[in-house]
GULUM-950203 format. One line per field, with one value per residue: y, z, x of N, C-alpha, C, O in turn; residue in three letters. Coordinates in Angstrom, 3 decimals, padded with zeros to 6 digits. Atoms other than C-alpha are relative to their C-alpha. Example, Ala and Ser with C-alpha at 12.3 -4.5 7.8 and 13.67 -1.06 7.14 Angstrom:
nc2	(-001.190;-001.190)
nc3	(000.000;-000.060)
nc1	(000.890;-000.820)
cac2	(-004.500;-001.060)
cac3	(007.800;007.140)
cac1	(012.300;013.670)
cc2	(001.200;001.090)
cc3	(000.000;000.730)
cc1	(000.900;-000.770)
oc2	(001.181;002.198)
oc3	(000.665;000.899)
oc1	(001.936;-000.261)
res	(ALA;SER)
//
This chain:
nc2	(-000.807;-001.380;-000.420;-001.403;-000.254;-001.355;-000.529;-001.215;-000.599;-000.363;-000.878;-000.262;000.873;-000.191;000.847;001.382;000.352;000.238;001.318;000.973;000.093;000.799;001.404;000.405;000.153;001.251;001.104;001.069;000.809;000.470;000.190;000.114;-001.131;000.048;-001.325;000.115;-001.221;000.195;-000.343;-001.420;-000.645;-000.409;001.098;000.082;-001.232;000.103;001.032;-000.622;-000.886;000.865;000.514;-001.089;-000.136;001.157;-000.203;000.671;-000.876;000.583;-000.566;000.725;-000.076;000.943;001.349;000.501;001.079;000.968;000.441;-000.359;-000.703;000.070;-001.196;000.046;-001.151;-000.066;001.107;001.288;000.049;-000.363;000.552;-000.755;000.858;-000.515;001.205;-000.394;000.842;001.421;000.600;000.782;000.078;000.975;-000.759;-000.598;001.100;000.430;-000.861;000.112;-001.098;000.311;-000.137;-001.440;-000.502;000.509;-000.145;-000.976;-001.249;-000.744;000.277;-000.952;000.741;-000.651;000.914;001.205;000.756;001.083;001.120;-000.111;001.096;000.013;-001.095;000.454;-000.498;-001.301;-000.882;-001.358;-000.233;-001.404;-000.184;-001.337;-000.353;-001.227;-000.979;-000.760;000.099;-000.392;000.389;001.426;000.410;001.180;000.632;001.048;000.919;001.061;001.270;000.867;000.358;-000.460;-001.400;-000.842;-000.300;-000.721;-001.433)
nc3	(000.017;000.375;001.171;-000.062;-000.977;-000.515;000.621;-000.580;000.705;-001.068;000.452;-001.085;-001.159;-000.638;000.700;-000.226;-001.329;000.127;000.627;-000.993;-001.031;000.576;-000.036;-001.410;-000.537;000.534;-000.347;-000.763;000.932;001.086;-000.598;001.022;000.927;001.119;000.464;001.387;000.608;000.538;-000.863;-000.298;-000.032;-001.365;-000.761;-001.335;-000.719;-000.449;-001.046;-001.218;-000.519;-000.576;-001.251;-000.983;-000.390;-000.864;-001.192;000.029;-000.430;000.477;001.204;001.140;001.222;001.024;-000.201;001.299;-000.134;-001.009;000.532;-000.937;-001.238;-001.032;-000.826;-001.137;-000.031;-001.205;-000.012;000.278;001.048;001.375;000.903;001.232;000.961;001.296;000.777;001.250;000.319;000.111;001.333;000.166;-001.206;-000.918;-000.954;-000.978;-000.841;-000.853;-001.185;-000.781;000.356;-000.276;-001.444;-000.252;000.607;-000.725;-001.432;-000.596;-000.146;001.257;000.931;001.099;000.996;001.221;001.111;-000.177;001.255;-000.071;-000.775;000.211;-000.533;-001.460;-000.546;-000.529;000.702;-000.546;-000.063;000.511;001.075;000.167;001.236;000.078;001.370;000.068;000.999;000.225;-001.165;-001.258;000.002;000.078;-000.190;-000.858;000.005;-001.005;000.336;-000.998;000.554;-001.074;000.189;-001.102;000.191;-001.136;000.023;001.219;-000.140)
nc1	(-001.199;000.297;-000.746;-000.374;-001.051;-000.133;-001.208;-000.561;-001.137;-000.915;-001.082;-000.928;000.152;001.306;000.953;-000.411;000.493;001.441;000.148;-000.448;001.041;001.093;-000.433;-000.101;001.353;000.561;-000.900;000.648;000.788;-000.870;-001.327;-001.040;000.065;-000.927;-000.408;-000.453;-000.522;-001.337;-001.128;-000.084;001.323;000.313;000.623;-000.605;000.326;001.389;000.057;-000.525;001.050;001.045;-000.563;000.060;001.410;000.284;-000.814;-001.301;-001.084;-001.258;-000.590;000.558;-000.792;000.437;-000.556;-000.447;-000.976;000.439;001.293;001.071;-000.328;001.042;000.069;000.922;000.908;000.818;000.965;-000.655;-001.016;000.304;-001.002;-000.196;-000.689;-000.424;-000.295;-000.650;-001.162;000.341;-000.041;001.223;000.832;-000.592;-000.818;000.925;000.478;-001.108;-000.117;001.224;000.894;001.399;000.218;000.144;001.226;001.171;-000.261;000.906;-000.742;-000.045;-001.094;-000.090;-000.767;-000.463;-000.230;000.819;000.090;-000.989;000.560;001.449;000.814;-000.096;000.792;001.300;001.182;000.360;-001.164;000.108;-000.958;-000.358;-000.750;-000.589;-000.395;-000.790;000.438;-001.230;-000.892;000.644;001.406;000.323;001.380;000.030;001.318;000.161;001.079;000.163;000.467;000.480;001.398;000.839;000.389;-000.391;-001.425;-000.344;-000.255)
cac2	(019.309;023.052;024.574;028.212;029.786;032.777;034.973;037.628;040.029;040.411;043.322;043.432;041.789;043.354;041.580;038.392;038.435;038.656;035.596;033.724;034.500;033.064;029.829;029.707;030.119;026.980;024.826;022.972;021.764;021.367;019.912;019.353;022.361;022.259;025.300;025.593;028.141;028.488;028.866;032.223;032.830;033.111;029.693;029.534;033.159;032.551;029.358;031.303;033.864;031.089;029.599;032.984;033.242;029.806;031.088;029.332;030.868;028.546;029.780;028.853;028.065;026.232;022.463;022.147;019.961;018.333;017.719;018.278;020.778;020.442;023.533;023.877;026.077;027.114;024.182;021.464;020.429;021.785;020.097;021.965;019.882;020.826;018.007;019.889;017.630;014.313;012.031;009.923;009.279;006.377;008.857;010.575;007.253;006.386;009.391;008.436;011.121;009.342;009.218;012.995;013.634;011.533;012.568;015.240;017.878;020.676;019.899;022.529;021.061;022.768;021.016;018.602;017.613;015.403;013.203;013.230;009.798;010.527;013.598;012.937;013.469;016.458;019.334;023.033;024.251;027.568;028.654;031.615;033.249;035.838;038.925;041.016;041.611;043.111;041.514;037.992;036.532;033.990;031.588;029.324;026.280;023.830;020.184;018.511;018.416;020.061;023.336;024.619;024.570;026.405;029.921)
cac3	(-037.681;-038.032;-041.347;-040.308;-038.230;-036.021;-037.816;-036.269;-037.981;-035.759;-036.164;-032.766;-029.376;-028.056;-030.711;-030.213;-026.534;-027.492;-029.751;-027.038;-024.516;-026.853;-027.131;-023.386;-022.634;-024.703;-023.017;-020.659;-023.605;-026.206;-024.988;-028.253;-030.459;-033.901;-035.049;-038.806;-040.734;-042.705;-041.094;-039.348;-039.267;-035.472;-034.275;-031.374;-030.443;-030.275;-028.247;-025.763;-025.430;-024.854;-022.204;-020.487;-020.503;-018.823;-016.118;-017.256;-015.503;-016.941;-019.569;-022.869;-026.071;-029.315;-028.910;-032.392;-031.178;-028.133;-030.051;-026.860;-024.019;-020.773;-018.876;-015.473;-015.271;-012.559;-013.573;-014.328;-017.165;-020.703;-023.599;-026.595;-029.626;-032.710;-035.260;-037.965;-037.780;-037.777;-040.721;-040.082;-037.602;-036.073;-034.473;-032.811;-031.568;-030.165;-027.807;-026.571;-028.418;-028.092;-024.297;-024.261;-026.614;-024.498;-021.085;-020.561;-020.357;-022.950;-025.998;-028.506;-031.755;-034.412;-037.794;-037.183;-040.869;-039.955;-037.727;-039.349;-038.194;-034.549;-034.131;-031.860;-033.215;-030.941;-031.443;-032.044;-035.165;-035.476;-038.918;-039.250;-042.661;-043.316;-045.068;-044.704;-042.143;-039.568;-040.418;-039.766;-040.293;-037.603;-037.978;-035.193;-035.938;-033.369;-034.423;-031.831;-033.011;-029.816;-030.275;-026.788;-027.559;-030.861;-031.171)
cac1	(022.817;022.711;023.737;023.972;026.689;027.226;029.764;031.982;034.343;037.380;039.763;041.442;041.789;038.569;036.540;038.564;037.637;033.944;034.256;036.181;033.444;030.784;032.788;033.518;029.804;029.086;031.738;029.395;027.300;030.053;033.354;035.235;036.022;037.635;039.587;039.999;042.008;045.158;048.574;048.804;045.053;044.951;043.762;046.223;045.576;041.822;042.297;044.425;041.608;039.046;041.334;041.623;037.819;037.784;040.169;043.339;046.316;048.970;051.397;049.778;051.616;051.071;051.454;052.971;055.823;054.215;050.925;048.887;049.139;047.213;046.085;044.447;041.369;038.940;036.732;039.305;041.605;041.631;043.430;044.845;045.861;047.833;047.791;049.683;052.756;050.846;051.466;048.338;045.522;047.443;049.848;046.883;045.554;048.985;048.876;045.398;043.475;040.148;040.539;041.032;038.091;035.705;037.087;034.442;037.182;037.258;039.409;040.518;041.828;043.913;044.207;041.275;041.321;044.298;042.070;038.599;037.438;038.383;036.143;033.117;029.586;029.040;031.457;031.813;033.534;035.337;036.490;038.833;039.206;041.889;040.514;043.687;046.452;044.089;040.740;039.513;036.063;035.256;032.342;031.076;028.942;027.566;027.148;024.936;021.340;020.083;018.208;019.073;022.811;022.644;023.947)
cc2	(001.382;000.436;001.472;000.197;001.429;000.520;001.313;000.527;000.526;000.873;000.286;-000.904;000.176;-000.898;-001.480;-000.477;-000.287;-001.380;-001.090;-000.197;-000.815;-001.482;-000.495;-000.226;-001.278;-001.243;-001.096;-000.921;-000.646;-000.056;-000.046;001.103;-000.143;001.428;-000.167;001.357;-000.253;000.401;001.514;000.716;000.446;-001.068;-000.061;001.233;-000.042;-001.038;000.555;000.918;-000.800;-000.542;001.067;000.187;-001.143;-000.023;-000.835;001.025;-000.525;000.802;-000.852;000.208;-001.009;-001.366;-000.622;-001.174;-001.050;-000.689;000.344;000.730;-000.135;001.256;-000.244;001.252;-000.016;-001.153;-001.358;000.120;000.456;-000.545;000.782;-000.848;000.779;-001.208;000.293;-000.974;-001.484;-000.469;-000.796;-000.066;-000.957;000.706;000.644;-001.069;-000.443;000.873;-000.009;001.082;-000.285;000.114;001.463;000.490;-000.418;000.101;000.884;001.334;000.729;-000.330;000.998;-000.562;000.868;-001.084;-001.300;-000.828;-001.142;-001.242;-000.099;-001.117;-000.068;001.067;-000.536;000.610;001.404;000.847;001.399;000.191;001.502;000.091;001.448;000.225;001.334;000.886;000.907;-000.065;000.295;-000.489;-001.508;-000.152;-001.296;-000.523;-001.121;-000.828;-001.107;-001.241;-000.890;-000.380;000.490;001.496;000.896;000.394;000.822;001.478;000.791)
cc3	(-000.537;-001.164;000.005;001.123;000.496;-000.527;000.664;-000.956;001.092;-000.548;001.098;001.182;000.722;-000.641;000.215;001.356;-000.044;-000.593;001.006;001.092;-000.491;000.061;001.443;000.612;-000.483;000.534;000.832;-000.907;-001.072;000.531;-001.016;-001.035;-001.062;-000.448;-001.377;-000.509;-000.480;001.021;000.202;000.087;001.401;000.840;001.424;000.827;000.529;001.107;001.317;000.636;000.623;001.341;001.090;000.504;000.919;001.236;000.045;000.383;-000.425;-001.178;-001.164;-001.218;-000.998;000.260;-001.302;000.138;001.022;-000.407;000.939;001.207;000.949;000.856;001.146;-000.040;001.320;000.111;-000.299;-001.109;-001.337;-000.852;-001.308;-000.926;-001.241;-000.800;-001.306;-000.426;-000.174;-001.449;-000.278;001.326;001.039;001.059;001.071;000.938;000.988;001.241;000.835;-000.277;000.348;001.488;000.384;-000.487;000.772;001.513;000.702;000.263;-001.340;-000.806;-001.150;-001.011;-001.206;-001.015;000.158;-001.275;-000.054;000.706;-000.180;000.623;001.528;000.656;000.500;-000.797;000.461;000.125;-000.465;-001.042;-000.180;-001.258;-000.077;-001.430;000.033;-001.110;-000.395;001.287;001.323;000.125;-000.175;000.088;000.794;000.030;001.032;-000.369;001.046;-000.685;001.158;-000.116;001.098;-000.126;001.106;-000.028;-001.206;000.269;-000.771)
cc1	(-000.362;000.884;000.363;001.008;-000.107;001.337;000.382;001.052;000.923;001.117;001.011;-000.285;-001.324;-001.044;000.328;-000.488;-001.504;-000.268;000.372;-001.043;-001.189;000.349;000.048;-001.383;-000.681;000.720;-000.662;-000.814;000.875;001.425;001.133;-000.216;001.082;000.295;000.629;000.464;001.408;001.066;000.031;-001.338;-000.409;-000.667;000.535;-000.337;-001.429;-000.136;000.536;-001.041;-001.138;000.484;000.010;-001.429;-000.434;000.906;001.278;001.057;001.365;000.532;-000.490;000.879;-000.550;000.628;000.507;000.962;-000.412;-001.302;-001.149;000.591;-001.182;000.091;-000.972;-000.861;-000.762;-000.977;000.626;001.029;-000.565;001.137;000.013;000.879;000.398;000.481;000.738;001.105;-000.331;000.061;-001.280;-000.758;000.577;000.849;-000.871;-000.539;001.073;000.176;-001.284;-001.027;-001.454;-000.318;-000.167;-001.360;-001.249;000.148;-001.032;000.683;000.011;001.253;-000.087;000.983;000.337;000.349;-000.797;-000.133;001.011;-000.555;-001.528;-000.828;000.023;-000.879;-001.344;-001.161;-000.392;001.260;-000.372;001.083;000.198;000.852;000.456;000.479;000.741;-000.559;001.166;000.812;-000.679;-001.442;-000.147;-001.512;000.038;-001.431;-000.009;-001.225;-000.034;-000.588;-000.453;-001.467;-000.937;-000.241;000.518;001.469;000.415;000.153;-001.028)
oc2	(001.503;000.175;001.924;-000.665;002.309;-000.127;002.182;-000.255;001.393;000.494;000.912;-001.716;-000.777;-001.558;-002.308;-001.625;-001.192;-002.107;-002.089;-001.316;-001.598;-002.300;-001.584;-001.119;-001.704;-002.367;-002.244;-002.099;-001.780;000.975;000.281;001.250;-000.331;002.247;-000.792;002.396;-001.147;001.032;002.278;001.942;001.305;-000.753;-000.094;001.121;000.346;-000.808;000.280;000.940;-000.411;-000.561;000.771;000.388;-000.994;-001.040;-001.246;002.123;000.161;001.521;-002.074;001.302;-001.870;-001.459;-001.831;-002.140;-002.216;-001.704;000.746;000.331;-000.118;001.636;-000.998;002.361;-000.911;-001.442;-002.353;001.196;000.327;-000.431;001.075;-001.149;001.672;-001.754;-000.580;-001.310;-002.258;000.236;-000.932;000.327;-000.796;000.328;000.706;-000.836;-000.784;000.396;000.733;001.450;000.582;000.544;001.797;001.169;000.321;-000.527;000.826;002.303;000.080;-000.427;001.144;-000.843;001.353;-002.135;-002.384;-002.008;-002.027;-002.329;-000.189;-000.853;-000.861;001.062;-001.245;001.584;002.210;000.479;001.606;-000.366;002.255;-000.558;002.375;-000.543;002.309;000.469;001.212;-000.823;-000.221;-000.202;-002.106;000.534;-002.214;000.192;-001.881;-000.285;-001.694;-001.152;-001.641;-001.268;000.232;002.288;002.010;001.380;001.188;002.046;002.021)
oc3	(-001.470;-001.172;-000.871;001.986;-000.185;-000.340;000.892;-001.647;001.871;-001.500;000.835;001.138;001.322;000.058;000.328;001.498;000.645;-000.105;001.131;001.563;000.268;000.445;001.737;001.442;000.100;000.212;000.774;-000.596;-001.482;000.853;-000.682;-001.592;-000.740;-000.572;-001.532;-000.167;000.005;002.034;-000.760;000.188;001.548;001.861;002.381;002.022;001.671;002.078;002.376;001.858;001.664;002.311;002.247;001.698;001.705;001.924;001.120;-000.172;-000.268;-001.844;-001.153;-001.459;-000.651;000.509;-001.498;-000.619;000.887;000.187;000.471;001.754;000.526;001.310;001.005;-000.254;002.145;001.194;-000.368;-001.343;-001.609;-000.481;-001.885;-000.603;-001.689;-000.545;-002.168;-001.605;-000.570;-002.375;-001.427;002.369;002.233;002.230;002.236;002.140;002.131;002.260;001.811;000.604;000.890;001.848;001.213;000.246;000.805;002.253;001.923;000.646;-002.385;-000.265;-001.782;-000.670;-001.906;-000.646;000.031;-001.207;-000.902;000.582;000.812;001.112;002.111;001.877;-000.234;-001.527;-000.334;000.820;-001.139;-000.936;-000.347;-001.364;000.022;-001.957;000.614;-002.265;-001.573;002.190;002.357;001.128;-001.097;000.875;000.469;000.408;001.147;-000.613;001.369;-001.369;001.714;000.600;001.035;-000.094;000.831;000.607;-001.331;001.116;-000.777)
oc1	(-001.156;002.087;001.100;001.172;-000.635;002.368;-000.460;001.704;000.528;001.799;002.037;-001.209;-001.821;-001.813;-000.575;-000.911;-001.974;-001.133;-000.336;-001.246;-001.760;-000.487;-000.445;-001.551;-001.678;000.334;-000.222;-000.988;000.629;002.016;002.272;-001.304;002.255;-000.616;001.678;-000.102;002.102;000.763;-000.048;-001.381;-001.279;-001.278;-000.239;-000.610;-001.676;-000.857;-000.028;-001.185;-001.668;-000.273;-000.290;-001.649;-001.369;000.991;001.716;001.103;002.375;-000.212;-000.349;001.389;-001.359;001.830;000.383;000.866;-000.042;-001.664;-002.214;001.619;-002.338;001.170;-001.936;-000.370;-000.576;-001.486;-000.095;001.580;-001.759;002.306;-001.035;002.028;-000.321;001.554;000.838;001.209;000.539;-000.341;-001.699;-000.237;000.324;000.829;-000.479;-000.667;000.768;000.674;-001.393;-001.804;-002.139;-001.414;-001.014;-002.080;-002.233;-000.609;-001.180;000.028;000.002;002.354;-001.133;002.132;-000.553;000.875;-000.228;-000.480;000.903;000.009;-002.251;-001.926;-000.716;-001.038;-002.033;-000.976;-000.875;002.207;-001.380;002.176;-000.761;001.893;-000.348;001.283;000.263;-000.644;001.352;000.457;-000.255;-002.096;000.407;-002.164;000.792;-002.359;000.953;-002.303;000.999;-001.607;000.348;-001.929;-002.139;000.701;000.962;001.846;001.583;-000.536;-000.983)
res	(MET;ARG;ASN;ASP;ALA;LYS;VAL;PHE;ALA;SER;THR;GLY;LEU;ASP;GLU;LEU;HIS;GLN;VAL;ALA;THR;VAL;ILE;ALA;ASN;GLN;ILE;THR;ALA;ILE;ARG;VAL;TRP;LEU;PHE;ARG;GLY;GLU;MET;GLY;SER;GLY;LYS;THR;THR;LEU;ILE;LYS;GLU;VAL;CYS;ARG;ALA;LEU;GLN;VAL;GLU;ASP;VAL;MET;SER;SER;PRO;THR;PHE;SER;ILE;VAL;ASN;GLU;TYR;ALA;SER;GLY;THR;GLY;LYS;ILE;TYR;HIS;PHE;ASP;PHE;TYR;ARG;LEU;LYS;ASN;GLU;ARG;GLU;ALA;LEU;ASP;ILE;GLY;THR;GLU;GLU;TYR;PHE;TYR;SER;GLY;ASP;PRO;CYS;PHE;ILE;GLU;TRP;PRO;GLU;LYS;VAL;PRO;SER;LEU;ILE;PRO;GLU;THR;TYR;GLY;GLU;VAL;THR;ILE;SER;ILE;LYS;ASN;GLU;THR;HIS;ARG;ASP;ILE;ALA;ILE;LEU;ILE;HIS;ASP;GLY;GLU;GLU;LYS;ASN;ARG;LEU)
//
């Protein structure tokens, strides 16, 4: 497992697009992506940018109430999860989360700390830290053990 990360400082949508492109370019090797950060840090906004980079044309929104949204892209389906409202992992299992995670389709997960035992061994991790109203630090870490997929 790799202990270092690629870190970006994002101050606007141009920089966010660059980060999204880095993630999108890894999508064939890494299908499950965890997005960590406090409420309002920009997790959903970054996921929308990644989806745009993957040619999603659907209207994208936070799946806070639906728990999972499905989008069509130029290469197939993409799943966007928001586990914020879950009380326990059982609720995630009840909606078939494991089937999504192991489907081979890209999965973007907000609030992954709510389902720690369900996360596959291979995943990308994006951590967003708020520095101030206009500045975010974004770190990307790949957990797969394969040198060729590391950033």
